[in-house]
N, C-alpha and C positions, 0 to 999 in steps of 0.2 A: 356658531354661527349657519346656519342652512344656505346653502345657495339660492338664489333666485330663480322663479320659475321660468320653467323652458318656452319660450313661444312656440304653440303646433299650429299646422297647417298641413294642409292634404301636400303629400309627396315632399316633406321636407326631408333632409339627410339631419342624422345626427349622429354625433360619439358619444356613449354614455358609458361608467364605471360604476363599479357598485365594489364597495370592499367589506370585508367582514368587521366586525365589533371590535373598534383599539386593534385594526390590524392583524385580528387573526386569522388562522388560514379557515375558509369556507368549503375546502374540498381535503378529504384526510386519507383517499384512496381510489383507485380509479375507480370504485362503483357509484361514488360521489361525483366525480367526472362525469359519468354515463348518466346516471340521473340528473344532473344540471343538463346534460346536451339534448336528453331526452325530453323534460320542464321546457327546454327551448323551444327545442322544434312542434311542442303541444300547442305554447304560445305563440307562437308566429301564427299558426293556421288559423287560430282562434280567434286574435284580430287581425289578421290581414296584413304582417307585417313583412318586408322584403328583409332579410338579413344579406348583407354585404359581405362582412368580415367578423370576426370574433377572435379575442383569446381569450384563454384559462390562466390563472397566475393562481398561485397556491393562497393567496387572499385576499384576490380580489378578479374581477374579468372585465374585459373592455367590447364593446358592440360596436359597431356601424352600421347603420340600418336606414330605411328608409319608411315612413309612412302614408301610406296612400287617403288613407283615415281621419289622420290629425289624430289620431288616439298613442300618442307617447305614453302618456301617464296609465290608462288604463292598463295598458301593456306591459308595462316594469310593473306595477303594482299586482298586478296575477304571477308575473313571473317570478318577482322576489319574496314575494308571501309564500307560494306554491315551495320555491327551493329551500326555502328558510324552514317552512313547516316538516318539509322531508326531510332535512337535512337534522332538525331539532329530536323528529321523535325517533330517528334512527342512532344517534349520538347521544342524547338524554341532556 
């Protein structure tokens, strides 16, 4: 079952998590960690999001952030799609 949509408004704070399909690892080596952090940084700049804290686990990540422009959905869509595409290209 999908979770309910988040309420978005300017200046909101969010704790966001994302897991690999079926609990699979989303990072296989240090290059994957570097890649996800680079993509996260680019996404933050593009969408003007403020990242307050993060943690990368082997099969998921947690982000604590605020969105001055109420654009969490667009930010997460861009970040997840960009990293997933890069991961899939690299690992077939």
